[in-house]
N, C-alpha and C positions, 0 to 999 in steps of 0.2 A: 654762412659761407661767404656772403657778400661783405659782411663787416670784417672778416678775418683776411680777405684778399690783400688789402694793403699791408697788413702785418706780415703776411708770408713774403710778399715782394720786398719789404724792407729788410726782413731777416735774410733773405737770399742775397740782397745787395751788400749787406754787412759781411756776410760769410765770404762772398766773392772779394770784397775789398780787403778783408783780413788775410784770406789765403793768398790773394794776388800780390800782396805786399811782401809776403814771406818768400825768400829765395832759398833754395836748397843750399846746404853747406858746400862750399867749393871742395872738390876732391883735392886731397893732399898729394903733394909730389912724392913719388916713391924715393927720390933722393933725400927728402927731409926725414923719411922714416928710417931708411938705412941706405948706405952707399951702394951696396950691391948684395943680392942674396948670396949667401955663402953655402956651398955644399956641406960645410961642417956644421951648420946650425939649420937643420931642416924644420925644426919647430917654429923658428922665427919666420922662415919663408911661408910656411903654412899659415901662420898668423896674419902675415901680410896679405896673402891671397884671400883670407877670409875677410879681412878689413875692406879690401877693394871690392869684394863681392857684396859686402853689406853696404857700402857706400853707393854702388851701382843700384842695388835694390831699393835703397832709400831715395835716390833720385828718381827712379821709376815710379815709386809710390807717390812721391810729391807731384809728379807729372799727372798721375791719375787723379789725385786730389784736386789739382787745378782744373782738369777737364770736368770732373764730377761737379765742382762748385760752379762752373761756368754753365754747365747743363742745368743745374738747379736754378740758377739765376734766370736763364732763358725761359724755363718752364714757369717760374713764378711770374715773370713778365706777361707771358702768354695767358696764364691764369687770370691775371688782372684784367687784361683786354677782354677775355671771355666773359668775366663777371660784369665789366662795363657794358658789353653788347647785350647780355642777358637783361641787365637793368633797363637799357634803352628799349628793348623788345617788350618788356613788361609795361612800360609806360605807353607804348604804341598800342598794345592790346587793350589796355584801359581806355585809351582815347577812342579807339574803334568800337569798343563795347558801348561806350556812351553815345557815339554817334549812331550806331545801329539801334540802340534802344530809342533814341529820339526820332529816327525815321520810322521805326515800327509804331510808335505812339501816333505819329502824324498819319500813317497809313491807316491805322484802326480808326482814328477820328475821321478821316475821309470816308472810310467804309460806312461808319455809323451815320454820318451826315447823308451819304448817298442813299442808305436804306430808309432813313427818316423822310427824305425828300420823295423817294419812290412810293413809300407807304402812304404819304399824306397827299 
């Protein structure tokens, strides 16, 4: 997990930069598609309505994808920070274990010396 944290963070940053650069296709003007919907051609009007609905749905999906990739990036950065904190805590525990063992050895040696001095 510790060795994979930088890979996950880099992958999230690449995803964010890739998605962040992409912009949704600009919606086309209705005037460019047809001058005005005609009651004589309801199929064309229905198709234009579907195209507009699909463009709106695509824009919504793009916004959701941006938000999701931003969240993934933030979570990856937090994961990296947590891994760094865990590693720092692991080092501290090892140091404290060594210090505690050293103090215990000194205490036992002092107890042995006190017992020898008292017995002799």
